[in-house]
C-alpha positions as CSV (number, residue, x, y, z in Angstrom):
1,X,-73.9,-9.1,-29.0
2,X,-72.1,-11.3,-26.2
3,X,-72.2,-8.2,-24.1
4,X,-76.2,-8.1,-24.0
5,X,-76.9,-11.1,-24.1
6,X,-74.6,-11.6,-20.6
7,X,-76.3,-8.3,-19.2
8,X,-79.9,-10.0,-20.1
9,X,-78.7,-12.9,-18.3
10,X,-77.7,-11.1,-15.2
11,X,-80.5,-8.9,-14.9
12,X,-82.9,-12.1,-15.0
13,X,-81.1,-13.5,-12.2
14,X,-81.0,-10.6,-10.2
15,X,-84.8,-10.4,-10.4
16,X,-85.0,-14.0,-8.7
17,X,-82.5,-12.9,-5.8
18,X,-83.4,-11.1,-2.5
19,X,-81.9,-8.0,-2.3
20,X,-78.5,-7.8,-0.9
21,X,-78.6,-10.5,1.5
22,X,-74.8,-10.6,2.0
23,X,-75.0,-7.2,3.8
24,X,-78.6,-7.6,5.3
25,X,-78.4,-7.6,9.3
26,X,-81.1,-7.4,11.8
27,X,-82.2,-3.8,13.0
28,X,-84.7,-1.8,14.6
29,X,-85.3,1.5,14.1
30,X,-87.3,4.1,16.2
31,X,-88.4,7.7,16.3
32,X,-86.8,9.6,19.0
33,X,-89.9,9.5,21.0
34,X,-90.7,6.2,20.8
35,X,-94.0,6.2,19.1
36,X,-93.1,4.4,15.7
37,X,-90.7,1.4,15.6
38,X,-90.2,-0.8,12.6
39,X,-87.6,-3.6,12.6
40,X,-85.9,-5.6,9.3
41,X,-83.0,-6.1,7.5
42,X,-80.7,-3.6,6.8
43,X,-79.9,-3.2,3.3
44,X,-77.8,-0.5,2.7
45,X,-77.3,3.3,4.3
46,X,-76.0,6.1,2.2
47,X,-75.2,8.6,5.0
48,X,-78.3,10.1,4.3
49,X,-80.9,7.3,3.7
50,X,-81.6,3.8,5.4
51,X,-83.7,1.0,3.1
52,X,-84.6,-2.3,4.7
53,X,-86.3,-5.5,4.1
54,X,-89.1,-5.3,6.2
55,X,-92.6,-7.5,6.7
56,X,-94.4,-4.8,4.5
57,X,-91.5,-4.8,2.0
58,X,-88.6,-2.6,1.1
59,X,-88.6,0.4,2.8
60,X,-86.3,3.5,2.3
61,X,-86.4,5.7,5.3
62,X,-84.4,9.2,6.3
63,X,-82.2,8.6,9.2
64,X,-82.9,12.0,10.5
65,X,-84.8,11.6,13.7
66,X,-84.3,7.8,13.9
67,X,-82.7,5.8,16.5
68,X,-81.3,2.3,15.8
69,X,-81.0,-0.5,17.8
70,X,-79.4,-4.0,16.5
71,X,-76.2,-5.5,15.7
72,X,-76.5,-3.9,11.6
73,X,-76.9,-0.3,13.2
74,X,-75.0,2.4,11.1
75,X,-73.5,5.5,12.8
76,X,-76.7,7.5,12.0
77,X,-74.8,11.0,12.4
78,X,-71.7,11.1,10.5
79,X,-72.2,7.8,8.8
80,X,-69.5,6.5,6.1
81,X,-71.1,6.1,2.7
82,X,-69.2,3.2,0.9
83,X,-69.8,2.5,-2.1
84,X,-68.2,0.3,-5.1
85,X,-67.4,1.6,-8.8
86,X,-66.3,-1.0,-11.4
87,X,-65.5,-0.8,-15.3
88,X,-63.6,0.1,-17.9
89,X,-59.8,0.5,-17.2
90,X,-58.9,3.8,-19.2
91,X,-61.8,5.6,-17.1
92,X,-61.1,3.3,-13.6
93,X,-57.1,4.2,-13.8
94,X,-56.6,7.4,-16.0
95,X,-60.0,9.2,-15.7
96,X,-61.9,8.7,-12.3
97,X,-58.4,8.8,-9.7
98,X,-58.4,12.6,-11.4
99,X,-61.6,13.9,-10.7
100,X,-62.4,12.1,-7.6
101,X,-59.0,14.3,-6.4
102,X,-60.5,17.3,-7.5
103,X,-63.5,16.7,-5.9
104,X,-62.1,16.1,-2.7
105,X,-60.3,19.5,-2.5
106,X,-63.4,21.1,-4.1
107,X,-65.6,19.6,-1.1
108,X,-62.6,20.3,1.8
109,X,-62.0,16.6,2.4
110,X,-58.8,14.7,2.7
111,X,-58.2,11.7,0.1
112,X,-55.8,9.0,1.2
113,X,-55.5,6.1,-1.5
114,X,-54.6,2.4,-0.7
115,X,-54.0,0.2,-3.7
116,X,-54.9,-3.5,-3.3
117,X,-54.5,-6.1,-5.8
118,X,-57.0,-5.3,-8.6
119,X,-58.4,-2.5,-7.1
120,X,-58.2,0.8,-5.0
121,X,-59.2,2.1,-2.0
122,X,-60.0,5.5,-1.5
123,X,-61.0,7.2,1.6
124,X,-62.5,10.5,2.0
125,X,-61.9,12.4,5.5
126,X,-63.2,15.6,7.1
127,X,-59.6,17.8,7.0
128,X,-60.2,18.5,10.7
129,X,-59.0,15.0,11.5
130,X,-62.9,13.6,11.3
131,X,-63.5,9.5,10.2
132,X,-64.2,9.2,6.4
133,X,-67.2,10.3,5.0
134,X,-67.1,8.0,2.0
135,X,-65.1,4.8,1.5
136,X,-65.0,4.2,-2.4
137,X,-63.4,0.9,-3.9
138,X,-62.5,1.3,-7.3
139,X,-62.0,-2.1,-9.4
140,X,-60.0,-1.6,-12.8
141,X,-61.5,-4.3,-15.4
142,X,-63.8,-3.7,-18.4
143,X,-67.3,-2.5,-19.7
144,X,-68.6,-6.4,-19.4
145,X,-67.4,-6.6,-15.8
146,X,-68.5,-3.7,-14.6
147,X,-72.2,-4.0,-15.6
148,X,-72.3,-7.9,-14.7
149,X,-71.3,-6.8,-11.2
150,X,-73.5,-3.6,-11.1
151,X,-76.7,-6.1,-12.1
152,X,-75.4,-8.7,-9.6
153,X,-75.5,-6.1,-6.7
154,X,-71.6,-6.2,-6.5
155,X,-71.1,-2.8,-7.3
156,X,-73.1,0.8,-7.4
157,X,-71.6,2.2,-10.6
158,X,-70.3,0.5,-13.9
159,X,-67.9,2.3,-16.1
160,X,-68.4,1.4,-19.3
161,X,-67.0,2.4,-23.4
162,X,-70.2,1.0,-24.7
163,X,-73.5,2.8,-23.7
164,X,-76.8,0.7,-22.6
165,X,-80.4,1.8,-23.9
166,X,-82.5,0.2,-21.2
167,X,-85.3,1.8,-19.5
168,X,-84.0,0.0,-15.9
169,X,-80.7,1.6,-16.3
170,X,-79.0,5.2,-16.3
171,X,-76.3,6.6,-18.3
172,X,-73.9,9.6,-17.5
173,X,-71.2,10.5,-19.9
174,X,-68.3,11.6,-17.9
175,X,-66.1,12.8,-20.4
176,X,-64.9,12.3,-24.4
177,X,-62.1,10.6,-25.9
178,X,-61.9,10.1,-29.5
179,X,-60.2,6.9,-31.3
180,X,-57.3,8.6,-33.6
181,X,-54.4,6.9,-36.1
182,X,-51.2,7.4,-35.1
183,X,-47.8,7.1,-36.4
184,X,-44.2,7.4,-35.6
185,X,-42.8,11.0,-35.6
186,X,-40.6,9.4,-38.3
187,X,-42.9,7.5,-40.5
188,X,-43.7,7.6,-44.0
189,X,-47.3,8.6,-43.3
190,X,-48.6,11.9,-41.8
191,X,-52.2,12.1,-43.5
192,X,-54.7,9.6,-44.6
193,X,-57.9,9.6,-46.5
194,X,-61.2,8.6,-44.0
195,X,-62.3,5.6,-46.5
196,X,-58.6,4.6,-46.6
197,X,-58.3,4.4,-43.1
198,X,-61.5,2.4,-42.8
199,X,-60.4,0.1,-45.7
200,X,-57.1,-0.5,-43.7
201,X,-59.1,-1.6,-40.6
202,X,-61.5,-4.1,-42.8
203,X,-58.7,-5.3,-44.8
204,X,-58.0,-9.0,-43.7
205,X,-54.2,-8.8,-43.8
206,X,-54.3,-5.3,-41.7
207,X,-52.3,-3.6,-44.6
208,X,-52.7,-1.6,-47.0
209,X,-50.6,0.2,-50.0
210,X,-49.6,3.6,-49.8
211,X,-50.1,5.8,-52.9
212,X,-52.7,3.6,-54.4
213,X,-52.4,0.2,-56.2
214,X,-49.0,-1.1,-56.8
215,X,-47.0,1.0,-54.2
216,X,-44.3,-0.9,-52.7
217,X,-44.9,1.2,-49.7
218,X,-47.4,-0.6,-47.3
219,X,-48.7,0.1,-43.7
220,X,-49.1,-2.3,-41.1
221,X,-52.4,-1.8,-38.6
222,X,-51.6,-1.6,-34.7
223,X,-54.8,-2.5,-32.5
224,X,-55.2,-3.8,-29.3
225,X,-55.9,-7.1,-28.3
226,X,-59.2,-8.7,-29.1
227,X,-60.2,-9.2,-25.6
228,X,-59.8,-5.4,-24.6
229,X,-62.6,-3.0,-24.0
230,X,-60.7,-0.6,-26.5
231,X,-61.1,-3.5,-29.0
232,X,-64.7,-3.9,-28.8
233,X,-65.2,0.1,-28.1
234,X,-63.6,0.9,-31.5
235,X,-65.7,-1.9,-33.1
236,X,-69.0,-0.4,-31.6
237,X,-67.7,2.9,-33.1
238,X,-67.0,1.3,-36.7
239,X,-70.2,-0.3,-36.3
240,X,-72.1,3.3,-36.2
241,X,-70.4,4.5,-39.2
242,X,-71.0,1.4,-41.2
243,X,-68.3,-0.9,-41.0
244,X,-69.4,-4.5,-39.8
245,X,-66.2,-6.0,-38.1
246,X,-62.4,-5.3,-38.1
247,X,-59.4,-6.7,-39.6
248,X,-58.2,-10.3,-38.3
249,X,-54.5,-9.5,-39.8
250,X,-53.6,-6.4,-37.6
251,X,-50.9,-7.1,-34.9
252,X,-52.1,-6.8,-31.3
253,X,-50.9,-5.5,-28.6
254,X,-52.2,-6.5,-24.6
255,X,-51.6,-2.9,-23.4
256,X,-51.7,0.8,-24.9
257,X,-48.4,1.7,-23.6
258,X,-46.8,-1.5,-26.1
259,X,-49.0,-0.3,-28.9
260,X,-47.5,3.1,-28.7
261,X,-43.8,1.5,-28.2
262,X,-44.0,-0.7,-31.5
263,X,-45.4,2.2,-33.9
264,X,-42.9,4.4,-32.4
265,X,-40.5,2.2,-33.9
266,X,-41.5,1.5,-36.9
267,X,-41.9,4.2,-39.6
268,X,-44.6,2.0,-41.6
269,X,-47.0,1.2,-38.7
270,X,-50.4,3.0,-38.2
271,X,-51.9,2.4,-35.1
272,X,-55.7,3.1,-33.6
273,X,-56.2,4.4,-29.9
274,X,-57.7,6.3,-27.7
275,X,-56.3,9.7,-27.9
276,X,-55.7,10.1,-24.2
277,X,-53.6,7.0,-24.5
278,X,-51.6,7.7,-27.4
279,X,-48.7,9.2,-25.6
280,X,-46.3,11.2,-27.3
281,X,-47.2,9.8,-30.9
282,X,-48.6,12.6,-33.4
283,X,-52.0,12.1,-34.7
284,X,-52.4,11.4,-38.6
285,X,-54.6,13.9,-40.0
286,X,-57.6,12.5,-41.9
287,X,-59.4,13.9,-44.7
288,X,-62.6,13.2,-46.0
289,X,-64.0,12.4,-49.4
290,X,-64.7,16.2,-50.4
291,X,-61.3,16.8,-49.5
292,X,-61.7,18.9,-46.2
293,X,-60.1,17.7,-42.5
294,X,-61.9,15.1,-39.7
295,X,-60.4,16.3,-36.9
296,X,-61.0,15.6,-33.2
297,X,-61.5,18.9,-31.6
298,X,-63.3,19.6,-28.7
299,X,-66.1,21.2,-29.8
300,X,-66.8,18.6,-32.7
301,X,-66.3,15.6,-30.1
302,X,-69.0,17.2,-27.9
303,X,-71.4,17.5,-31.1
304,X,-70.4,14.4,-32.1
305,X,-69.4,15.5,-35.3
306,X,-65.9,13.0,-35.6
307,X,-66.8,10.2,-36.4
308,X,-65.1,8.2,-33.8
309,X,-65.9,10.0,-30.9
310,X,-65.8,8.1,-27.7
311,X,-67.9,9.1,-25.0
312,X,-66.8,7.8,-21.4
313,X,-70.0,6.5,-19.7
314,X,-70.9,5.6,-15.8
315,X,-74.0,3.5,-16.1
316,X,-76.3,3.2,-12.9
317,X,-79.5,1.4,-11.8
318,X,-82.5,3.2,-11.9
319,X,-82.3,3.4,-7.9
320,X,-81.5,5.8,-5.5
321,X,-77.6,6.4,-5.1
322,X,-75.3,7.6,-1.7
323,X,-75.7,11.4,-1.6
324,X,-71.6,11.5,-2.0
325,X,-71.7,9.2,-5.3
326,X,-74.6,11.3,-6.5
327,X,-72.6,14.6,-5.8
328,X,-69.6,13.2,-7.1
329,X,-71.4,12.1,-10.2
330,X,-73.0,15.9,-10.5
331,X,-69.4,17.3,-10.3
332,X,-68.5,15.8,-13.4
333,X,-70.2,18.8,-14.9
334,X,-68.4,21.5,-13.2
335,X,-65.7,23.7,-14.4
336,X,-63.2,22.6,-12.0
337,X,-64.1,18.8,-12.8
338,X,-63.3,20.1,-16.6
339,X,-60.0,21.4,-15.6
340,X,-58.9,17.6,-14.5
341,X,-60.7,16.1,-17.0
342,X,-58.4,17.9,-19.6
343,X,-55.2,17.6,-17.3
344,X,-55.9,13.7,-17.5
345,X,-55.8,14.1,-21.4
346,X,-59.6,13.4,-21.8
347,X,-62.3,16.3,-23.2
348,X,-64.7,17.1,-20.8
349,X,-68.8,16.4,-22.0
350,X,-70.0,20.2,-20.5
351,X,-71.5,22.0,-23.4
352,X,-69.9,25.3,-25.0
353,X,-71.0,27.7,-27.5
354,X,-69.8,29.0,-30.5
355,X,-71.2,31.4,-33.1
356,X,-73.0,29.6,-35.7
357,X,-71.8,31.7,-38.3
358,X,-68.1,30.8,-37.5
359,X,-69.1,27.3,-38.9
360,X,-67.6,28.0,-42.7
361,X,-66.7,23.9,-43.6
362,X,-70.2,23.5,-43.4
363,X,-71.1,26.2,-45.6
364,X,-68.2,25.0,-48.1
365,X,-69.9,21.6,-47.7
366,X,-73.3,22.9,-48.9
367,X,-72.0,24.3,-51.8
368,X,-70.6,21.0,-52.8
369,X,-73.7,19.0,-52.2
370,X,-75.4,17.8,-55.9
371,X,-77.4,19.9,-57.9
372,X,-80.9,20.2,-57.2
373,X,-83.4,20.4,-59.9
374,X,-84.8,23.4,-57.8
375,X,-81.1,25.6,-58.0
376,X,-83.3,28.7,-57.0
377,X,-85.2,27.1,-54.5
378,X,-81.8,25.8,-52.9
379,X,-79.8,29.1,-53.0
380,X,-82.9,30.7,-51.1
381,X,-83.2,27.9,-48.1
382,X,-79.2,28.9,-48.1
383,X,-79.6,32.0,-47.8
384,X,-82.4,32.1,-45.2
385,X,-80.3,29.5,-43.1
386,X,-77.3,32.1,-43.6
387,X,-79.5,34.5,-42.1
388,X,-80.4,32.6,-38.9
389,X,-76.8,32.0,-38.5
390,X,-75.9,35.3,-38.0
391,X,-78.5,35.9,-35.1
392,X,-77.5,32.8,-33.4
393,X,-74.8,30.9,-31.1
394,X,-74.5,27.0,-31.9
395,X,-75.0,24.9,-28.6
396,X,-72.2,22.0,-28.5
397,X,-74.8,19.4,-28.0
398,X,-76.1,17.4,-31.1
399,X,-78.8,14.6,-31.0
400,X,-78.4,11.6,-33.5
401,X,-80.7,9.0,-35.2
402,X,-80.9,6.0,-37.6
403,X,-81.1,5.9,-41.6
404,X,-84.7,7.5,-42.6
405,X,-86.0,7.5,-38.8
406,X,-86.7,10.0,-36.2
407,X,-85.6,7.3,-33.4
408,X,-83.1,9.0,-31.2
409,X,-80.2,7.5,-29.6
410,X,-78.8,6.1,-26.5
411,X,-76.2,8.7,-26.0
412,X,-78.4,11.5,-27.6
413,X,-80.6,11.1,-25.0
414,X,-78.1,11.6,-22.2
415,X,-77.9,15.0,-24.0
416,X,-81.4,15.7,-23.7
417,X,-81.1,14.8,-20.0
418,X,-78.1,17.5,-19.8
419,X,-80.1,20.1,-22.0
420,X,-83.1,19.6,-19.7
421,X,-81.4,20.3,-16.5
422,X,-79.7,23.5,-17.4
423,X,-83.3,24.8,-18.8
424,X,-84.2,23.7,-15.3
425,X,-81.5,25.6,-13.5
426,X,-82.3,28.8,-15.7
427,X,-79.0,28.4,-17.7
428,X,-80.8,29.3,-20.6
429,X,-83.3,32.2,-19.5
430,X,-84.1,35.1,-21.7
431,X,-82.8,32.6,-25.0
432,X,-84.9,30.5,-27.6
433,X,-83.7,26.8,-27.9
434,X,-84.0,26.4,-31.7
435,X,-83.9,22.7,-32.2
436,X,-82.4,22.2,-35.9
437,X,-82.7,19.5,-37.9
438,X,-80.7,18.0,-40.8
439,X,-80.8,14.9,-42.6
440,X,-78.0,13.2,-45.2
441,X,-78.5,13.8,-48.6
442,X,-79.9,10.5,-50.1
443,X,-83.1,10.6,-51.3
444,X,-85.8,13.1,-52.3
445,X,-85.2,17.0,-50.9
446,X,-88.7,17.3,-49.9
447,X,-88.9,14.1,-48.1
448,X,-85.4,15.1,-46.6
449,X,-86.3,18.6,-45.4
450,X,-89.9,16.7,-43.9
451,X,-87.8,14.0,-42.0
452,X,-85.2,16.7,-40.8
453,X,-88.3,18.9,-39.3
454,X,-89.6,15.3,-37.6
455,X,-86.5,14.7,-36.0
456,X,-86.4,18.3,-34.3
457,X,-90.0,17.8,-33.3
458,X,-89.2,14.1,-32.0
459,X,-86.4,15.9,-29.9
460,X,-88.6,18.7,-28.9
461,X,-91.2,15.7,-27.0
462,X,-88.5,14.2,-25.2
463,X,-87.1,17.5,-23.9
464,X,-90.3,19.1,-23.0
465,X,-91.2,15.7,-20.9
466,X,-87.9,15.9,-19.2
467,X,-88.4,19.8,-18.4
468,X,-91.8,20.8,-19.0
469,X,-91.6,24.8,-20.0
470,X,-93.8,26.3,-16.9
471,X,-92.7,29.8,-17.7
472,X,-92.4,30.2,-21.8
473,X,-91.4,34.0,-21.3
474,X,-88.4,32.9,-19.5
475,X,-87.1,30.4,-22.1
476,X,-88.8,29.2,-25.7
477,X,-88.3,25.7,-27.7
478,X,-88.6,26.1,-31.0
479,X,-88.2,24.1,-34.1
480,X,-86.5,24.3,-37.5
481,X,-85.7,21.9,-40.5
482,X,-82.9,22.5,-42.9
483,X,-83.0,19.2,-44.5
484,X,-79.3,18.4,-46.4
485,X,-78.0,21.8,-45.8
486,X,-74.8,22.5,-43.5
487,X,-73.2,19.1,-43.9
488,X,-70.7,18.5,-41.2
489,X,-69.0,15.7,-43.1
490,X,-69.2,14.4,-46.5
491,X,-72.1,12.5,-48.0
492,X,-70.2,10.1,-50.3
493,X,-69.8,7.6,-47.5
494,X,-71.8,6.3,-45.2
495,X,-69.4,7.5,-42.1
496,X,-70.4,10.9,-43.3
497,X,-74.0,10.4,-43.7
498,X,-74.5,9.2,-40.2
499,X,-72.7,12.0,-38.7
500,X,-75.4,14.6,-41.0
501,X,-78.4,12.9,-39.3
502,X,-79.0,14.9,-36.4
503,X,-80.9,17.5,-34.3
504,X,-78.2,20.6,-33.5
505,X,-79.2,23.1,-30.4
506,X,-79.0,27.4,-31.3
507,X,-79.6,29.8,-29.5
508,X,-80.9,33.1,-30.0
509,X,-82.3,36.1,-27.4
510,X,-85.6,36.4,-26.8
511,X,-87.5,39.3,-27.8
512,X,-88.3,41.8,-25.3
């Protein structure tokens, strides 16, 4: 809550300040034939467009075909786009530089790096010896600091571990990470029940006996310090699965490296850390209440089927970004960026496909659902679902909802935009996109089936608004409601039910 109050206050302040007054300088722009002239204060130039504060209000002008006079004039041909990015340490220090290096290579640019106090300056230059085409100032701080810098006009892009669902902001998912339990290679534990892990993180003393009540062996929990971005992000992840607060009794660490060293030395330690920051510590296998594994595999992370998936966000105000920065954000969805993302220890967010029939654990979970009063109807539904799975591929995009509602969450809205862009780009030409809704197992089966269908229809409405289907023969979007079938997690706990309230994307070739 503190984070959102700070943002609200900063946005309110921004609305009453002149736009980027510190950088405004007098200029006069003229068409090349001299027939049109406009004067004002230069607010920004991104190498493509100029933004001026004039007597007519703010104007955005295409720099091509213009001449400029005055002390604030940029070089209108080959101008340098100067951009600033600030935010979460794990993104700023471990993800962004790796992808920026790959971007420079693909663009045929030379990248130079200059480290300073609290920030790094990157220059991207033409390899033929020309001047820089983009100068990027990257500050490593926190999600809070990045967002406050964004709304106060001090940065162009905020890096965050926490999503922001606000119409004044645009959210990008750069990559994916996951919170995982880790232990020493010589530790006393190599697996833990998911419910036991959640109980340990709520335990006021930060300790829990192994092997049940009366055991003499206890685990000690290690977490990041309470002021860190990881602490706030883990709290948000846990809140999403029904955990209100983290224990006050865990051993805290100022850095991820310090946490890893402490856990490696202690056979009775259990650490919770981002998988990208776990160093050489082995993951502790998690088991759900139904006795099935909970694993942070790439497909599960992309589909949000792992309960502690951590998206890595970039947040911008809804205004035009410099051209090179727009290109860099688009590059994150490329295969070349995916290789850099994986090499840096993260999971790329780019969707992947897998045969829906290969999701065997979901069928096993369906067979373990509570007995239905209409056993014959349940089996018929399961058979029809199985037949559809044989005809389709599952896309690793999923959209999730609050209990009992068809309200789409913030990360899911980003995924809808991603799917819409791919539809418009022709990625799914010749395919039927089946938006397949699901529910948890609480309540009446018929009501759950109806709710799952409403969720699929809600996603379809958002998708059609983002990408109107101008040629239904090229791609078709349909909906299905599966109710409680094919759970991705055990319904015996709130975290499992939260994952099961979803809409998936299934693909089937269109008939000729």
